[in-house]
C-alpha positions in Angstrom: 183.5 98.4 115.3 186.5 98.0 117.5 189.5 96.0 116.2 190.4 92.8 118.0 193.9 91.7 118.9 195.4 88.6 120.3 198.4 88.6 122.6 201.6 86.7 121.5 204.6 85.7 123.6 207.9 84.1 122.6 209.2 81.8 125.3 212.7 81.9 123.8 213.4 85.6 124.1 210.4 86.9 126.1 209.1 89.3 123.5 205.4 90.2 123.8 203.4 91.7 121.0 199.9 91.8 119.5 198.4 90.6 116.2 195.1 91.0 114.5 193.4 87.5 114.5 191.9 88.1 111.0 195.5 88.2 109.6 196.9 85.5 111.8 198.5 82.4 110.1 196.9 79.0 110.5 197.3 77.7 114.1 199.3 74.7 113.0 201.5 76.5 110.6 205.1 77.3 111.4 205.6 80.8 112.7 208.8 82.7 113.6 209.3 85.3 116.3 210.1 88.6 114.7 212.7 89.3 117.4 214.8 86.1 117.8 213.4 84.1 114.8 212.6 81.0 117.0 210.2 78.9 115.0 207.2 76.9 116.3 203.6 76.4 115.5 201.7 79.7 115.6 199.4 78.4 118.4 202.3 78.0 120.7 202.9 81.8 120.6 199.4 82.6 121.8 199.4 83.7 125.4 196.0 82.6 126.7 193.2 80.2 125.9 191.1 83.2 125.1 193.6 84.3 122.4 193.5 80.7 120.9 189.7 80.8 120.8 189.6 84.2 119.2 191.9 83.0 116.4 189.9 79.8 115.9 186.7 81.9 115.5 188.2 83.8 112.6 189.7 80.8 110.9 186.5 78.8 111.0 184.6 81.5 109.2 
């Protein structure tokens, strides 16, 4: 089985990275950019609606 990843983006510093949705924090929890440490809700770091839906699928299970 192929591993899934969601795309993340920090609007503060422009950093792009990926995260496995099975290890992602809750969508409404605070999350900090590993580059500039800007803190917002995790959902705000997700790049696309598809990424948001992927994380929701794993958190509903």
